[in-house]
N, C-alpha and C positions, 0 to 999 in steps of 0.2 A: 802681784799677779791678778789680773782681772778674770772674771768668770769666762770672758770670751777666749782667754788663753787656754782653757781646758777643752779638749775635744768632747763632743757630745753628739747625739743623734741629729741635731740641727746643723752642726758645723762640719760633719763628715759626709761626703757624698759616697754612696755605695752603688756600683754598677757591676753586673755580671755580663760579660760578653757572650756571644752566641757559642763560643767554643768552651765555655765553662770557666774562663779566667775571671776571678773576682778582683775588682779594682776599688780601692778606697782612696779618696783624695781629701786632704785637709789643707785649706788655704791658711797661710800665716805670713803676713807681709812685714813682719818686724825686721827682717834682714833679707838681702837678695841671695838667698841660699835655698837649695832644694835637696831633700833627702828622699831617696826611693829605696824601699826594702821589699824583697820578695821571698816567698816561702813555697817551695815545690815539695809535694809529698813523695820525696825520694830520699829515704834515710837508710841507716844501717839495718833497720828492722827487716828489710827485704833481702839481706845478704845471707848466703849460706856460710857455715863455719869456714869452709875452704876459701871463700871469697871475702873474709873479714877485712874491712878497710876499703872496700870497693867504692862505696858512695863518697867517702872522703877523698879518694884518689880522683874520681870523676870531677868533684867540685874543684879540686886543685888544678885540674887541667883546663877549666873553662877559659881562663885568660892566657892560655899558652899557645893560642893559634886558632883562628876561626876562618870562616869563609871569606871575610873581608880583611882580616887583620892577621899578620904574623905576630909572634910574641913581641918582637921589637916594635912593630908598628902600633900595637895596642898600647904599650908603655909610653911611646912617644906621644900618642894622641891624648891619653889621659893626663900625662904630665904637662903637656902644653896648655891644657885647660885648667890646670891647678886643681883637678878633680881627683876622686878616688873611686875604685871599684874592686870589691873583693867578694869571695864566696867561701862557704864552709858547710859542714853537714853535722847532723846529730842523729839520734835514734830514728826520728820520724821525718825530718825535713832536711832539704838542702836550702840554705838561705843565701841571699846575695844582697849587697847594699852598695849604693852609689851616693856620693855627695858632690855637688857642683854648684857653681853660680847659676842663678836662674836663667841668665842669657845663654848658658851652655847646656841647659837641661835637654833640649831637643837632640843635640848631638850625642849626649851621654845615653839617652834612651835608645838611639840607633846602635851605639856600641853595645849596650846591655843586651838588646834583642839578639844581636849577632853572636855574642859569646855564649849566651844561654841556649839559643836554638841551634846554632851551627858550629859547635866546636869540631875541630878536625883531628884532634889527638895525634899530633905529629910524633913519629916514633922517637926522634931525638929528644923532644920535650918529655915524653913519657919516661924515658930512661933517666933524664935529669931529675924529674920529680920523684921517681922511685928512689934514687940515691939520697935525695934530701929526706924522704920519709924514713928510710932505713937508718940514717944518722939520728933522727929524732927518736926512733924506737930504741936505739942503743943508749941514748941519753935517759930515756924513761927507765930502762932496765937498771940504771944506777941510782935512781931516785927512790928513796925509801917511802916517801909520802905517796908518790904516784903508784908504786908497786903495791902498797898496802891497799889503796883504793881499787886497783885493778883486780886483785885477788878477792876482795870483798864482793864486788859485783859478779865475778865469775862464780863465787860460792853461793850467794843468795839467790841468783837467778838460774843457776844450773845451766842447762842446755838452751834456755830461752835466748833469743837474740839480744835482749837487754843485758845479758851477762857478758857479751863480747865487746871488746874495745872498739869504739868507732874508728879509731886510727888504725886498727888492725894489728897484725903481729908480723914479725920478721918473715916467717915462712909464707904467710899469705900474700904479703906485699911483693915478695920475690916472685911468687908464682903467677900473679895477675898479668894478663896479656892485654895488648891494645884491643883485641876483639872483645874482651870482657868489658872494657870501658865503653866501647861503642855500643854494645848490646844493652848495657845498663842505661845509658843515656836514652837510647831509643825506646826502651820499655817504660821508663819512669819520668822522664822530663817531658811532661805534657801539660797543656793549659788547664784541663779539667781537674779542679782541686787546688790549683795554684792561686796564691793571693799576692797581689802587688799593691803596696801602700806608697803613696806619694804625699809628702808634707813639705810645705814651704811657700816661697814667693811665686805662686803660680795662679793661673786662671783654670778653674775646674774643667770647663768645657774644652779648653785647649789641651789640657792633659788627657782627657778622655779621647779626643780626636787623635792625639799623638800615639797613645797606647794602642788604639784600634789600628792605626797605620802600621805600627811596628810589630804588634802581636796578634792582630786579627786573623792572619792566615796560618797561625800556629794551630796544629791539629793533633788529635789523639787523646785517648783516655789512658790513665795509668793502668799498669798491669795489676794482677791480683794484690789487693791490699789486706788480705786475711792475716791476722796476727795470732800466733799460737797462744794457748792459755798459759798462765803462770802458775806453777805448782809450788805451794809453800813448802819450805824445807824445815827440818828439825834443827834445833840449836846446834851449832857447830863452832869449833875454834880451829882456826887455820894459822899455822906458823910458817913463815916464809923467810928462811935464813938468807942473809946477804953478807958476804965477807967484807971485812975492813970497814964496817960502819959503826959509828959511835952513838947513834940514835936509833931508837925503835919507834916506828909510827904505828899507831893503833887506829883501826876503823871498826866501830861497833855499831850495829844497827839492825833494823827489822824492815820487813815489807810495810809499806804505808798505803794510804788511800790514794786513788787516782785523782787527777787534777779536777775532774768534774764532780767529785763527791761533794755533797752539801756541807760537810764538815771541814772542807779544805782550808778555809780562812781561819777557822778556830784552831786548826792544827798549826797553821803558820804563826799564830799568836803564841801558842804554847812553845813552839820551837824558838821563837825570839827570846822568851823567858829562859828556856833551857840553855841557849848559848849561841844563837845566830851571830852575835857580834863579839864572840870570844870573851874578853875580860869583862864585858858588861853583863854577861849572863851567869847562870848558876854554875855551869861547868868552869868558867874562868875564875869565879870566886872561890869555889871549893877545890877543884882538882889542881888548879895552878897556884892561886894566891894562898889559900889557907893551908893546903896540904903539901904544896911544893912538889907535886909529882909530875908536872908536865911543863915543857917549854912553851907549848901552846895547846889550847883545847877549845873546840867549838863544835856546834851542831848545825845540821842543814837538812832540808827536805828536797829531795830530787823527785819532782812530780812528773808523772807520765800519763799518757792516755789510759794506760792500764796501771796496775799496781806499781807505785814508785817505792822509794826507800826513805826512811828517817834514820839518820846516822849521826854519830859523833866521831870526831877525829882528834887525835892528840899525838904530840911528839914527846917522847919520854926517854929517860935513861933506861937502858935495857934491864937494869936491876929493879926498876920500878914498874915493870909491865903488869904484874899480877895486881899490885895495889891500885894502880891507875885504872885497870879494867874494872875492879870491884867498885871503885868510887864512881866511875861513869855509869855503870849499871845501876847503882843506887840512885843516881840523879834521874835516870830514865824512869825508874820505878816510882820515885817521888812525884814526878810531873804527871804520871799516869794515875796515881792513887790519891793524891792530896790536892785540895783546891788551892789555887795560887792566891797570894795575898792581894788585897785591893791595891796596894802600892805598886806591886809588880805589874798588875794588869793596867793600871793607869799610866805607868811609865811606857809600857809597850804600845798603848793606843795613842799616846801623845803625838 
């Protein structure tokens, strides 16, 4: 890999359109392919508890019918080009991504502009997506790992929006209406604050001209972006019984520093040593290999604009829950109180 293959300030063009849309372009002519990704400040952080899953529902509807394309026409167009286009949401953003041959990029940008700016939310498709989401929520309810994580976030964040599932809940998904989807899109799908990144076999000026043509008339500023404060909770233990399960899944963790904190990268290094890669970390070595208490064990940091979480997860025999919990807590304590070895640090930084 040459130094030219790595993006830097000299190889990435950054332009902010008059409507607030930020565009980043990186030329890479190694293959006749273009990838475009976008991030709209429209996430679950703006939902009420009653509307949990709304941002995810809206994102799922973008390709289900727009001003220019029905659902079938959209799929036929994208498939004919051998391209892809998808969307999803998280706490803070709705993201979308397209991949196409460079010769088809102008047409894909036209498709992208239409589905992002002009979704119609056809009633038939709303109900179809609703049924699909309800099936996935039923599947989640039977998954010990996912339910353990869900209860962990609900507990550690309390009533804060971070504590709610981005995908929502059975009751909220059933209750959402087409009007809810339309209103959310109108309030939060705006150019001001949105970032569009284009990388691939393109000419920068041509890309900027194309984006201006497709997104230059997009207007509006996002609705209130105020995020409520996070209130730290006291230590709690939550048990969530699930019938006919032969494995218990543990999630143990604490609030962590936000993504922009100066110690963020140091914390990432510490987490790698603790167990980011499962068996290669301390948790895998002690809890799984040495003590034989877990089928799997790893740690992760979920960073947010505000306080994130540092957590460990493990799948264990129900008879070993208490022992595994104590062992994981001991490793958390050790990583926080004892300097790591020079060998561990070198391996992590390699």
